[in-house]
C-alpha positions in Angstrom: 0.0 0.0 0.0 1.4 3.4 -0.9 2.3 6.1 1.6 -0.5 8.3 0.2 -3.1 5.6 0.8 -1.8 4.9 4.3 -1.9 8.6 5.2 -5.3 8.9 3.6 -6.8 6.0 5.6 -5.1 7.2 8.9 -6.5 10.7 8.7 -9.9 9.4 7.5 -9.9 7.1 10.5 -9.2 10.1 12.8 -12.2 12.0 11.4 -14.4 9.0 11.7 -13.2 8.2 15.2 -14.1 11.7 16.4 -17.6 11.3 15.0 -18.0 7.9 16.6 -16.8 9.2 20.0 -19.7 11.6 20.0 -21.9 8.6 20.7 -20.9 9.0 24.4 -22.9 12.3 24.5 -25.9 11.2 22.6 -29.4 10.6 23.9 -31.9 8.4 22.1 -34.3 11.2 21.4 -35.3 12.9 18.2 -34.3 16.4 19.6 -30.8 15.1 20.4 -30.5 13.5 17.0 -31.6 16.6 15.1 -30.3 19.6 17.2 -28.0 17.9 19.8 -30.3 18.9 22.7 -29.4 22.6 21.9 -26.2 22.2 23.9 -23.3 22.7 21.5 -20.3 25.0 22.3 -20.3 28.2 20.2 -16.8 27.5 18.8 -17.9 24.1 17.7 -21.0 25.6 16.0 -18.9 28.2 14.2 -16.2 25.8 12.9 -18.8 23.3 11.9 -20.8 25.9 10.1 -17.7 27.0 8.1 -16.9 23.4 7.1 -20.5 22.7 6.2 -20.9 25.9 4.3 -17.7 25.3 2.2 -16.4 21.7 1.9 -17.0 20.3 -1.7 -17.9 23.8 -3.0 -14.7 25.4 -1.7 -12.2 22.6 -2.2 -13.5 21.3 -5.6 -15.9 23.7 -7.1 -14.4 27.1 -6.3 -10.8 26.0 -6.9 -11.9 24.6 -10.3 -13.7 27.8 -11.1 -10.7 30.0 -10.1 -8.5 27.7 -12.2 -10.7 28.5 -15.2 -11.7 32.1 -14.6 -8.7 33.6 -12.8 -8.6 36.3 -10.1 -12.1 37.6 -11.0 -13.5 34.6 -9.1 -12.5 36.4 -5.9 -15.7 38.5 -6.2 -17.7 35.4 -5.7 -16.3 34.8 -2.2 -15.9 38.5 -1.2 -19.6 39.0 -1.9 -20.6 35.6 -0.4 -18.6 36.0 2.9 -19.7 39.5 3.6 -23.3 38.9 2.7 -23.2 35.9 5.1 -21.7 38.0 7.8 -24.4 40.7 7.4 -27.1 38.1 8.3 -25.2 37.2 11.5 -24.7 40.8 12.3 -28.4 41.6 11.7 -29.2 39.0 14.3 -31.2 36.5 12.2 -29.3 33.4 13.7 -29.8 34.7 17.2 -33.5 35.3 16.6 -33.9 31.8 15.1 -32.2 30.2 18.1 -34.5 32.1 20.5 -37.8 31.5 18.7 -37.1 27.9 17.7 -36.6 27.0 21.3 -39.7 29.0 22.4 -41.8 27.1 19.8 -40.1 23.8 20.5 -39.4 23.3 16.8 -36.4 21.2 15.7 -36.5 21.6 11.9 -36.4 24.7 9.7 -39.7 23.8 7.9 -41.5 23.2 11.2 -40.2 26.6 12.5 -41.4 28.3 9.3 -44.9 26.8 9.5 -45.4 27.0 13.3 -48.8 28.6 14.0 -49.7 29.3 10.4 -52.9 27.5 9.8 -54.2 24.1 10.8 -53.4 22.2 7.5 -49.6 22.5 7.9 -49.3 23.7 4.3 -46.3 26.0 5.0 -44.4 23.2 6.7 -45.2 20.7 3.9 -44.1 23.1 1.1 -40.9 24.0 3.0 -40.2 20.3 3.7 -40.6 19.5 0.0 -38.2 22.4 -1.0 -35.7 21.1 1.6 -35.9 17.5 0.4 -35.6 18.3 -3.3 -32.9 21.0 -3.3 -30.9 20.0 -0.2 -30.9 16.5 -1.6 -29.4 17.9 -4.8 -26.8 19.7 -2.7 -25.9 16.5 -0.8 -25.5 14.7 -4.2 -22.9 17.4 -5.1 -21.0 16.5 -2.0 -21.0 12.8 -2.8 -19.8 13.8 -6.3 -16.9 15.8 -4.8 -16.0 12.9 -2.6 -16.0 10.6 -5.6 -13.5 13.0 -7.3 -11.3 12.9 -4.2 -11.1 9.1 -4.3 -10.5 9.2 -8.0 -7.5 11.4 -7.4 -6.3 9.3 -4.4 -6.7 5.8 -5.9 -7.9 6.1 -9.5 -11.2 4.5 -8.6 -14.4 5.2 -10.6 -16.2 8.2 -9.1 -19.3 6.2 -8.5 -17.4 3.9 -6.2 -16.1 6.9 -4.2 -19.7 8.2 -4.0 -21.0 4.9 -2.7 -18.3 4.7 0.0 -19.2 8.3 0.9 -22.8 7.4 1.2 -21.9 4.5 3.6 -19.8 6.9 5.7 -22.7 9.4 5.8 -24.8 6.6 7.4 -22.1 5.9 9.9 -22.0 9.5 10.9 -25.8 9.6 11.2 -26.2 6.5 13.2 -23.2 7.4 15.5 -24.6 10.6 16.9 -26.8 12.5 14.5 -26.0 16.2 14.2 -23.5 16.1 17.1 -21.3 13.6 15.2 -21.4 15.8 12.1 -20.5 18.9 14.2 -17.6 17.2 16.0 -16.0 15.9 12.9 -16.5 19.2 11.2 -14.4 20.9 13.9 -11.4 18.6 13.3 -11.8 18.9 9.5 -12.0 22.7 9.7 -8.6 22.9 11.5 -6.9 20.3 9.4 -8.1 21.6 6.0 -7.3 25.3 6.8 -3.7 24.2 7.8 -3.4 22.1 4.7 -4.8 24.9 2.4 -2.6 27.6 3.9 0.4 25.2 3.7 -0.3 24.4 0.1 -0.6 28.1 -0.7 2.8 28.8 0.8 4.5 25.8 -0.9 2.9 26.5 -4.3 3.7 30.2 -4.4 7.3 29.4 -3.3 7.5 26.8 -6.0 6.4 29.4 -8.6 9.1 31.9 -7.4 6.8 34.2 -5.4 3.6 36.1 -6.1 5.2 38.2 -8.8 6.4 35.3 -10.8 3.0 33.5 -10.4 1.2 36.6 -11.6 3.5 36.9 -14.6 2.9 33.2 -15.5 -0.8 33.7 -15.4 -0.6 36.8 -17.5 1.4 34.9 -20.1 -1.1 32.1 -20.2 -4.1 34.4 -20.6 -4.4 38.1 -19.6 -8.0 37.6 -18.5 -6.7 35.4 -15.7 -5.3 38.5 -13.9 -8.2 40.8 -14.9 -10.1 42.0 -11.9 -13.4 42.3 -13.8 -15.1 39.0 -14.9 -14.9 38.3 -18.6 -18.6 38.7 -19.5 -21.2 40.3 -17.2 -24.2 41.5 -19.0 -25.2 43.9 -16.1 -21.7 45.0 -15.1 -19.2 44.1 -12.4 -21.0 45.9 -9.6 -24.2 44.0 -10.0 -22.2 40.8 -10.5 -20.6 41.4 -7.0 -24.0 42.4 -5.6 -25.5 39.2 -6.7 -22.9 37.2 -4.8 -23.4 39.4 -1.8 -27.0 38.5 -1.7 -26.0 34.9 -2.2 -24.1 35.2 1.1 -27.3 36.6 2.7 -29.0 33.4 1.4 -27.3 31.5 4.2 -30.5 32.0 6.1 -32.2 29.6 3.7 -29.8 26.8 4.2 -31.3 24.2 6.6 -28.0 22.3 7.1 -26.3 25.5 8.3 -29.2 27.1 10.2 -29.8 23.8 12.1 -26.4 24.3 13.7 -27.5 27.7 14.9 -30.5 26.1 16.6 -28.1 23.7 18.4 -26.0 26.3 20.1 -26.0 26.4 23.9 -27.6 29.9 24.2 -28.5 32.9 22.1 -26.0 34.9 24.1 -23.2 32.8 22.6 -24.1 33.9 19.1 -21.6 36.8 19.0 -18.7 34.5 19.7 -19.9 32.0 17.1 -20.4 34.8 14.6 -16.8 36.2 15.0 -15.1 32.8 14.8 -17.3 31.9 11.8 -16.4 35.1 9.9 -12.7 35.0 10.4 -12.4 31.3 9.6 -14.6 31.7 6.5 -12.5 34.6 5.3 -9.3 32.6 5.7 -10.8 29.6 3.9 -11.9 31.8 1.0 -8.6 33.6 0.5 -6.7 30.3 0.7 -9.0 28.6 -1.9 -8.6 31.5 -4.4 -4.8 31.4 -4.0 -4.7 27.7 -4.5 -6.8 27.9 -7.6 -4.5 30.6 -9.1 -1.4 28.7 -8.1 -2.8 25.5 -9.6 -3.4 27.3 -12.9 0.1 28.6 -13.0 1.8 25.4 -11.9 -0.2 22.7 -13.7 -0.2 22.0 -17.4 -2.4 19.9 -19.6 0.3 17.2 -19.5 0.0 17.1 -15.7 -3.7 16.4 -15.9 -3.3 13.8 -18.7 -0.5 12.0 -16.8 -2.6 11.8 -13.7 -6.0 11.1 -15.4 -5.5 9.7 -18.9 -9.1 9.2 -19.6 -11.8 11.8 -20.4 -11.7 13.0 -16.8 -8.5 14.8 -17.8 -10.6 17.8 -18.8 -12.1 18.1 -15.3 -10.3 21.2 -13.7 -12.2 20.6 -10.5 -9.5 18.0 -9.7 -6.9 20.8 -9.5 -6.5 20.7 -5.7 -5.5 17.1 -5.3 -3.4 17.2 -8.4 -1.5 20.3 -7.1 -1.0 18.6 -3.7 0.3 15.5 -5.4 2.8 17.5 -7.4 4.2 19.6 -4.5 3.5 17.8 -1.2 5.2 14.7 0.2 3.0 11.6 0.1 2.0 11.8 3.8 0.6 15.3 3.3 -1.1 14.4 0.1 -3.0 11.7 2.0 -3.9 14.3 4.6 -5.3 16.7 2.0 -7.3 14.0 0.2 -8.6 12.6 3.5 -9.6 16.1 4.7 -11.3 16.8 1.4 -13.2 13.5 1.3 -14.2 13.7 5.0 -15.3 17.3 4.8 -17.6 16.6 1.8 -19.0 13.5 3.7 -19.8 15.4 6.9 -21.5 18.1 4.9 -23.5 15.5 3.0 -24.2 14.0 6.4 -25.8 17.2 7.8 -27.7 17.7 4.6 -29.0 14.1 4.7 -30.0 14.7 8.3 -31.9 17.8 7.4 -33.6 16.0 4.5 -34.6 13.1 6.7 -35.9 15.5 9.3 -38.0 17.2 6.6 -39.3 13.7 5.5 -40.1 12.3 9.0 -40.9 15.4 11.0 -42.5 17.7 8.4 -43.9 15.6 5.6 -44.9 12.5 7.6 -44.9 13.6 11.2 -46.6 10.4 12.5 -43.6 8.4 11.4 -41.3 10.9 13.1 -42.7 10.2 16.5 -40.6 7.0 16.7 -36.8 7.5 16.9 -36.2 4.4 14.8 -38.4 5.7 12.0 -36.3 8.9 11.9 -33.2 6.8 11.4 -34.9 4.7 8.7 -35.8 7.9 7.0 -32.1 8.8 7.0 -31.4 5.5 5.2 -34.1 6.2 2.6 -32.8 9.8 2.0 -29.2 8.6 1.7 -30.2 6.1 -1.0 -32.2 8.9 -2.8 -29.3 11.3 -2.7 -26.9 8.7 -4.0 -29.2 8.1 -7.0 -28.9 11.8 -7.8 -25.1 11.7 -7.9 -23.4 12.6 -11.2 -26.3 14.5 -12.6 -24.2 15.7 -15.5 -23.1 19.1 -13.9 -20.0 20.2 -12.1 -19.9 20.3 -8.3 -19.9 24.1 -8.6 -23.0 24.2 -10.7 -24.9 21.8 -8.5 -24.0 23.7 -5.4 -24.9 27.2 -6.8 -28.3 25.9 -8.1 -29.2 24.2 -4.8 -28.0 27.2 -2.7 -30.0 29.7 -4.8 -33.2 27.7 -4.7 -33.0 27.2 -0.9 -32.0 30.8 -0.4 -34.9 32.2 -2.5 -37.4 29.5 -1.4 -36.8 29.6 2.4 -34.6 32.6 3.1 -37.1 35.5 2.9 -39.7 33.6 4.9 -37.2 32.6 7.6 -36.2 36.3 8.0 -39.8 37.3 8.4 -40.5 34.5 10.9 -37.2 35.0 12.9 -38.0 38.7 13.3 -41.5 37.7 14.4 -43.3 39.7 11.7 -46.9 39.0 10.7 -47.5 36.7 7.8 -50.3 34.4 6.7 -50.0 30.8 5.5 -51.1 31.8 2.0 -48.6 34.6 1.8 -45.9 32.3 3.2 -46.5 29.7 0.5 -46.6 32.3 -2.3 -43.3 33.7 -1.0 -41.6 30.3 -1.2 -43.1 29.3 -4.6 -42.4 32.7 -6.2 -38.7 32.6 -5.0 -38.2 29.1 -6.5 -39.9 29.9 -9.8 -37.9 33.1 -10.2 -34.6 31.3 -9.7 -35.5 28.6 -12.2 -36.6 31.1 -14.8 -33.6 33.3 -14.3 -31.2 30.3 -14.6 -32.8 28.2 -17.3 -35.2 30.2 -19.3 -33.5 33.6 -19.3 -29.9 32.3 -18.8 -28.9 35.3 -16.8 -27.1 33.6 -13.9 -23.6 34.2 -15.2 -24.2 37.9 -15.1 -26.3 38.2 -11.9 -26.5 35.2 -9.5 -30.1 34.2 -9.2 -30.3 34.5 -5.4 -30.8 38.2 -5.8 -33.9 38.2 -8.0 -35.2 35.1 -6.2 -35.0 36.6 -2.7 -36.2 39.9 -4.0 -39.3 38.2 -5.5 -40.1 36.6 -2.2 -39.9 39.9 -0.4 -42.0 41.6 -3.1 -44.8 39.1 -2.5 -44.6 39.8 1.3 -44.8 43.6 0.8 -47.6 43.4 -1.8 -49.6 41.2 0.5 -49.1 43.7 3.3 -50.5 46.4 1.1 -53.6 44.3 0.6 -53.8 43.5 4.4 -53.3 39.8 3.7 -51.1 39.2 6.7 -52.1 37.5 9.9 -50.8 38.3 13.4 -47.4 36.6 14.1 -48.0 33.6 16.4 -44.6 32.4 17.4 
């Protein structure tokens, strides 16, 4: 067995071991399985939220996009990180933690629908949105994990995805959301160190930032152009679109469920600051690695490592760069961290989907803890069936993120701030947001110029404001 494989398995065993250790703290209740009895340390919540927010998107999707587009991809993360921070600064996570405990709700759809009508229509629609789009998001994570194992061992991607699905079930059955959070913490630390280390080694290998910049300029001047190559509405609106995308964090059940698990609303400021700093460092490191990979790797490097059709897949730039510059033991660490990070993100997404299935869509089944776990198995199989849908990890993630942000985000803000809304208006807010995203992306094909979270979330808020003008609201009840 190669040194890379031994290192990979050793680090993967470490991550899995941390998740399994969480079983010592678990309780056999649905609330503990889904929100860890609302007793998670704020540092753990912050580091877990960073890992869950990024993982396959950051290490596979964003680096691949930076490899292709160049320095202009930095606007994606600048907008995203600061838009995300605004939501924390505004106090939406704190309000969610406070009101979800007051209403005794343990899922995002149940929180959104609490007290809005007797037919549970809001909870059901939110649950369906979660199941469909968060399931797609989880499939992207399994795809990213499959790519990591392709880079590590040359296995078919579907084999890596199947192994990832099995690991997701281990995480889930070990300790639910707590197992996911604990492993996320270790992965956040390991992956940040690995990414920063890879940045330093790669830039030094290229002769410094100046030499790297000159190499990129020689390859293609657009790689060092600050403005994106083609933005129909201009660079300012392009950046604004990604800023609103960051605000869309409030529509992501797998991230917001961590907020609901924190020990106390008073701990939210600590979690926010740790989350923001770690997120910013991750983003800067990923952009730098993407640029360094473009300068350091050639088509021959890709063809030598992946002689088949996969050679065209630039989303494998991170593991290939690590293989070229790191000693084998560190290559194994990078690959294990990448694989495990995508799996723990998929784990939290599968948990949120199974919660939507058993708590929100079929609540009678959710009254039994064993049925919640069986729901997790069903969702995991469903997610695996969606793997390799013919799009890149980046494209799958941005589609799922925008649909969840537009479908659930505006309503969550309204409910977290305890504003009046009726069940009918709530449903129209969600449906309008989703339809706007799909039209913007697929019918009008404008997403490359203005990310569809902005028009999607705007449409949801327009429905809310118009309904208010028609006095269609009902008193807030949570």
